[in-house]
Backbone as CSV, one residue per row, in Angstrom:
resi,resn,N_x,N_y,N_z,CA_x,CA_y,CA_z,C_x,C_y,C_z
1,UNK,34.865,-9.214,-9.519,34.071,-9.055,-10.622,32.960,-8.040,-10.010
2,UNK,32.454,-7.114,-10.668,31.447,-6.183,-10.253,30.077,-7.114,-10.229
3,UNK,29.277,-6.689,-9.353,27.880,-7.381,-9.301,26.959,-6.954,-10.476
4,UNK,26.390,-8.010,-11.268,25.477,-7.554,-12.289,24.173,-6.868,-11.695
5,UNK,23.967,-5.853,-12.520,22.623,-5.090,-12.083,21.383,-5.691,-12.982
6,UNK,20.469,-5.833,-12.030,19.255,-6.521,-12.713,18.570,-5.637,-13.563
7,UNK,17.909,-5.923,-14.685,17.367,-4.904,-15.678,15.827,-4.824,-15.150
8,UNK,15.387,-5.731,-14.367,13.897,-5.703,-13.933,13.854,-5.935,-12.368
9,UNK,13.143,-5.262,-11.554,12.826,-5.765,-10.272,11.435,-5.859,-10.185
10,UNK,10.967,-6.767,-9.145,9.575,-7.176,-9.007,9.003,-6.660,-7.833
11,UNK,7.636,-6.304,-7.609,7.112,-5.889,-6.562,5.618,-6.585,-6.575
12,UNK,5.243,-7.113,-5.262,3.899,-7.741,-5.369,3.058,-6.603,-4.826
13,UNK,2.286,-6.013,-5.682,1.534,-4.912,-5.329,0.328,-5.106,-4.387
14,UNK,-0.231,-6.379,-4.439,-1.288,-6.634,-3.427,-0.674,-6.762,-2.131
15,UNK,0.663,-7.304,-1.993,1.089,-7.192,-0.557,1.566,-5.875,-0.097
16,UNK,1.627,-5.021,-1.046,2.039,-3.672,-0.486,0.815,-3.015,-0.039
17,UNK,-0.236,-3.215,-0.624,-1.747,-2.800,-0.158,-2.018,-3.552,1.142
18,UNK,-1.796,-4.935,1.154,-2.271,-5.582,2.328,-1.333,-5.439,3.497
19,UNK,-0.037,-5.302,3.383,0.775,-5.422,4.364,1.394,-4.213,5.015
20,UNK,1.283,-3.158,4.249,1.863,-1.695,4.611,1.022,-1.279,5.751
21,UNK,1.560,-0.374,6.609,0.810,0.302,7.665,-0.474,1.130,7.027
22,UNK,-0.183,1.823,5.998,-1.044,2.598,5.347,-2.191,1.949,4.895
23,UNK,-2.090,0.624,4.167,-2.979,-0.234,3.737,-3.724,-0.889,4.637
24,UNK,-2.954,-1.354,5.764,-3.674,-1.913,7.024,-4.757,-0.852,7.650
25,UNK,-4.265,0.346,7.706,-4.952,1.320,8.346,-6.297,1.636,7.538
26,UNK,-6.066,1.827,6.274,-7.336,2.051,5.284,-8.343,0.827,5.401
27,UNK,-7.858,-0.311,5.389,-8.643,-1.448,5.548,-9.569,-1.490,6.841
28,UNK,-8.638,-1.157,7.927,-9.401,-1.144,9.126,-10.462,-0.013,9.204
29,UNK,-10.190,1.279,8.732,-11.175,2.251,8.729,-12.270,2.045,7.850
30,UNK,-12.040,1.493,6.761,-13.142,1.261,6.007,-14.042,0.069,6.298
31,UNK,-13.438,-0.900,7.026,-14.140,-1.952,7.765,-15.120,-1.274,8.805
32,UNK,-14.447,-0.326,9.670,-15.357,0.319,10.617,-16.496,1.097,10.118
33,UNK,-16.114,1.696,8.917,-17.234,2.514,8.309,-18.496,1.719,7.856
34,UNK,-17.932,0.418,7.509,-19.034,-0.452,6.972,-19.943,-1.101,8.009
35,UNK,-19.311,-1.318,9.163,-20.030,-1.876,10.323,-20.946,-0.728,10.937
36,UNK,-20.513,0.563,11.019,-21.327,1.468,11.351,-22.497,1.833,10.416
37,UNK,-22.261,1.642,9.147,-23.381,1.731,8.218,-24.288,0.650,8.285
38,UNK,-23.709,-0.532,8.540,-24.649,-1.765,8.656,-25.642,-1.584,10.003
39,UNK,-25.164,-0.944,11.090,-25.806,-0.595,12.341,-26.777,0.472,11.903
40,UNK,-26.450,1.415,11.181,-27.538,2.422,10.798,-28.613,1.835,9.880
41,UNK,-28.322,1.017,8.939,-29.396,0.389,7.989,-30.177,-0.389,8.651
42,UNK,-29.851,-1.084,9.824,-30.625,-1.953,10.559,-31.909,-0.949,11.193
43,UNK,-31.574,0.292,11.333,-32.463,1.058,12.008,-33.489,1.572,10.931
44,UNK,-33.269,1.580,9.718,-34.142,2.008,8.800,-35.257,0.878,8.408
45,UNK,-36.412,1.114,8.604,-37.420,0.182,8.362,-38.045,0.349,6.936
46,UNK,-38.080,1.621,6.310,-38.549,1.700,4.898,-37.669,0.911,3.938
47,UNK,-38.201,0.023,3.181,-37.407,-0.754,2.180,-36.751,0.114,1.169
48,UNK,-37.499,1.015,0.561,-36.807,1.822,-0.466,-35.751,2.731,0.061
49,UNK,-36.052,3.347,1.293,-35.016,4.194,2.000,-33.891,3.439,2.155
50,UNK,-34.037,2.215,2.780,-32.957,1.294,3.232,-32.044,0.857,1.904
51,UNK,-32.801,0.645,0.725,-32.034,0.211,-0.313,-31.152,1.487,-0.830
52,UNK,-31.798,2.754,-0.852,-30.907,3.877,-1.254,-29.933,4.086,-0.458
53,UNK,-30.071,3.722,0.784,-28.913,4.081,2.057,-27.708,3.074,1.646
54,UNK,-28.088,1.845,1.482,-27.066,0.790,1.140,-26.398,1.127,-0.217
55,UNK,-27.014,1.609,-1.152,-26.411,1.924,-2.431,-25.428,3.249,-2.179
56,UNK,-25.972,4.161,-1.483,-25.061,5.286,-1.233,-23.792,5.024,-0.363
57,UNK,-23.960,4.047,0.585,-22.866,3.791,1.368,-21.974,2.941,0.673
58,UNK,-22.465,1.985,-0.241,-21.483,1.085,-1.138,-20.563,2.053,-1.897
59,UNK,-21.268,3.197,-2.633,-20.619,4.047,-3.404,-19.548,4.840,-2.651
60,UNK,-19.931,5.226,-1.480,-19.106,6.134,-0.765,-17.880,5.177,-0.317
61,UNK,-18.122,4.168,0.165,-17.058,3.211,0.693,-16.142,2.919,-0.507
62,UNK,-16.701,2.559,-1.600,-15.922,2.141,-2.821,-14.983,3.315,-3.271
63,UNK,-15.623,4.512,-3.398,-14.866,5.721,-3.700,-13.708,5.980,-2.752
64,UNK,-13.979,5.810,-1.511,-12.815,6.001,-0.520,-11.908,4.963,-0.663
65,UNK,-12.355,3.818,-0.949,-11.245,2.653,-0.980,-10.411,3.043,-2.224
66,UNK,-10.951,3.226,-3.269,-10.130,3.600,-4.576,-9.282,4.822,-4.419
67,UNK,-9.750,5.880,-3.599,-8.905,7.022,-3.327,-7.733,6.540,-2.463
68,UNK,-7.892,5.812,-1.498,-6.828,5.341,-0.647,-5.831,4.470,-1.246
69,UNK,-6.453,3.687,-2.174,-5.594,2.685,-2.908,-4.469,3.480,-3.800
70,UNK,-5.179,4.451,-4.432,-4.380,5.393,-5.497,-3.226,6.057,-4.685
71,UNK,-3.492,6.587,-3.357,-2.528,7.292,-2.607,-1.502,6.345,-2.105
72,UNK,-1.759,5.229,-1.860,-0.782,4.160,-1.384,-0.005,3.771,-2.359
73,UNK,-0.517,3.478,-3.692,0.197,3.111,-4.877,1.106,4.323,-5.408
74,UNK,0.710,5.571,-5.089,1.605,6.558,-5.654,2.856,6.572,-4.679
75,UNK,2.602,6.551,-3.508,3.659,6.482,-2.603,4.630,5.302,-2.878
76,UNK,3.899,4.104,-3.163,4.740,2.843,-3.564,5.532,3.094,-4.844
77,UNK,4.930,3.922,-5.724,5.690,4.151,-7.168,6.934,4.939,-6.853
78,UNK,6.805,5.850,-6.093,7.926,6.715,-5.563,8.894,5.843,-4.771
79,UNK,8.592,4.957,-3.945,9.451,4.193,-3.297,10.186,3.226,-4.369
80,UNK,9.428,2.649,-5.048,9.967,1.709,-6.321,10.941,2.336,-7.147
81,UNK,10.755,3.601,-7.421,11.621,4.456,-8.276,13.028,4.676,-7.517
82,UNK,12.862,5.061,-6.382,14.090,5.191,-5.511,14.850,4.012,-5.370
83,UNK,14.194,2.827,-5.290,14.867,1.387,-5.214,15.449,1.118,-6.589
84,UNK,14.741,1.417,-7.585,15.208,1.031,-9.071,16.435,1.912,-9.388
85,UNK,16.441,2.989,-8.940,17.772,3.828,-9.142,18.823,3.294,-8.471
86,UNK,18.633,3.032,-7.024,19.771,2.492,-6.200,20.271,1.065,-6.861
87,UNK,19.263,0.311,-7.365,19.649,-0.849,-7.741,20.282,-0.918,-9.257
88,UNK,19.974,0.321,-10.042,20.416,0.339,-11.373,19.595,-0.402,-12.299
89,UNK,18.440,-0.834,-11.899,17.415,-1.502,-12.799,16.884,-0.556,-13.727
90,UNK,16.364,-1.011,-14.768,15.602,-0.494,-15.924,14.164,-0.122,-15.509
91,UNK,13.593,-1.187,-14.720,12.119,-1.135,-14.495,11.819,-1.873,-13.333
92,UNK,10.555,-1.552,-12.821,9.996,-2.460,-11.758,8.683,-2.722,-12.165
93,UNK,8.406,-4.093,-12.117,7.116,-4.814,-12.633,6.349,-5.376,-11.538
94,UNK,4.925,-5.364,-11.643,4.122,-6.013,-10.689,4.261,-7.533,-10.722
95,UNK,4.514,-8.059,-9.802,4.547,-9.610,-10.005,3.563,-10.382,-10.433
96,UNK,2.306,-9.631,-10.290,1.098,-10.297,-11.018,1.123,-10.331,-12.440
97,UNK,1.929,-9.686,-13.210,1.993,-9.669,-14.534,2.982,-10.743,-14.990
98,UNK,3.711,-11.487,-14.154,4.717,-12.380,-14.575,4.338,-13.917,-14.303
99,UNK,4.963,-14.748,-15.166,4.656,-16.105,-14.748,5.859,-16.696,-13.817
100,UNK,6.960,-16.223,-13.763,8.002,-16.577,-12.977,9.257,-15.516,-12.797
101,UNK,9.785,-15.453,-11.623,10.966,-14.533,-11.588,12.001,-15.151,-10.414
102,UNK,13.028,-14.686,-10.383,13.892,-15.041,-9.304,13.759,-14.231,-8.155
103,UNK,13.627,-14.689,-6.951,13.341,-14.179,-5.733,14.177,-13.003,-5.283
104,UNK,15.473,-12.966,-5.679,16.197,-11.753,-5.366,15.761,-10.614,-6.072
105,UNK,15.084,-10.712,-7.071,14.590,-9.493,-7.788,13.236,-8.809,-7.202
106,UNK,12.846,-9.549,-6.108,11.498,-9.056,-5.455,11.943,-7.947,-4.422
107,UNK,11.376,-6.917,-4.767,11.665,-5.688,-3.728,10.317,-5.257,-2.941
108,UNK,9.490,-6.151,-2.846,8.193,-5.831,-2.008,8.552,-5.380,-0.739
109,UNK,9.426,-6.197,0.140,9.504,-5.998,1.542,10.357,-4.590,1.719
110,UNK,11.156,-4.160,0.722,11.934,-3.006,0.790,10.893,-1.743,0.669
111,UNK,9.884,-1.945,-0.194,9.041,-0.930,-0.642,8.068,-0.760,0.501
112,UNK,7.637,-1.809,1.109,6.760,-1.722,2.510,7.578,-1.063,3.573
113,UNK,8.755,-1.440,3.686,9.647,-0.751,4.769,9.669,0.771,4.495
114,UNK,9.980,1.091,3.225,9.996,2.565,2.975,8.619,3.225,3.344
115,UNK,7.617,2.547,2.863,6.295,3.109,3.192,5.915,3.297,4.614
116,UNK,6.307,2.192,5.411,6.161,2.278,6.789,6.911,3.216,7.470
117,UNK,8.063,3.461,6.898,8.879,4.525,7.603,8.581,5.821,7.366
118,UNK,7.655,6.047,6.409,7.123,7.472,6.048,8.050,8.177,5.054
119,UNK,8.857,7.400,4.525,9.883,7.980,3.483,9.986,9.423,3.763
C-alpha cells in the first residue's frame, strides 16, 4: 500500500532561527556589537549624548536583527518549499500556530540541515 502523503508539514520557526548556523552567527555578531556599544557608551560622560547614543545603537541593532531574521526566514521558506514538494504536502505551517500535531509532520531539523548545508 503506498504511503499516505501528509497535507500539512510543520516547522518550528523559532528553532530554525535559534539553531541554524546562520541564526547562531547572527546572534553572536549582534551580541558582540551590543557589548562593543556598551563599552563605548561607558566612555560617554554627557547624559544627553549618552541617551542619544543608546537610542541610535538600539535602532541600529534592532534593524540589523530584523534584516538578518528576514534573510534566514527567506532561505528557510525556500527549503520548506523544497521539502513540501518532495513530500507531496500542500503546505508547511509554523508550529507556533498549532495546538497539536503529529511528530512525523515536523520538518524543522530537515530545514535546519538544508540551511546549514548552504543549499
